[in-house]
C-alpha positions, 0 to 999 in steps of 0.5 A: 499499499502506498504512502499516499493510498494509507494517509487517506484510509487513515483520514477516512477512518477517522472521519468514520470515528474508527479511531484504533484502526486509523491510528494503526495506519498512520503510525505505519512509517509515520507516513502523516508526519510529512502532511500537515492536514494529515498530522492533525487527523492523526492528532484527533486519533491520539486524544480520542483513542488514547484520551491524551488531548494535551499530547494531540493538542501539541501536535495538532498546533505543531503542524497548524505552524507548517500549514495553517492555510488549511481549515481542516486543521482548526476543526481537528483542533477544535475537536481535540480541545472538545475532548478535553471539555474545553469548549471555549477554546473549541470554539476558538479554533472553530471561529478561526478556522472560518476565517480561512473557509466561511462556507467551511461545513464542518466548523459550520456544524461544530459551531451550530453544534455548540450553539452560542453564548449570550453576552455577559450581563455586565460585560465589565466583569468576567463571565464567571463572575458570581454577580453574571452568574446569578443575573444571567440565571435571573434573566434566564428563568424570566424568559423561560417563564415568558416562553412558557406563558406565551406558548399556553396562550397560543395554544388556548387561541387554536 
């Protein structure tokens, strides 16, 4: 099997979430090292299968230094951050990828899946500040209560 075929097969397996098989193919002769995109897929496999998101993120960032032009690098880095439960960094990675390709379906799908956060009630305080948290919880409950009431009214009118 040629190196190019091996890389393509490994990338396809990664996209199908078959990380163990993909990792085995990537490690045949370390064929991923010359291709930044393939390296980012390898890093995703490391994060998903070996549960080592820190090493995977570093491998992916190294690949990004060689091939920053590819939105797939940002997509894979964002997925690695999601595996590490770092939603904030994942959103930043997906957003940076969209600056390269505004129509990238994978990046758009990930951002849509994650949703958007409302602006902090008191913007000069950090999002995690107790005052912002309490105000946010209160406004969320009020908004939720209004939605329930208007849904009830709409149902009664039908």
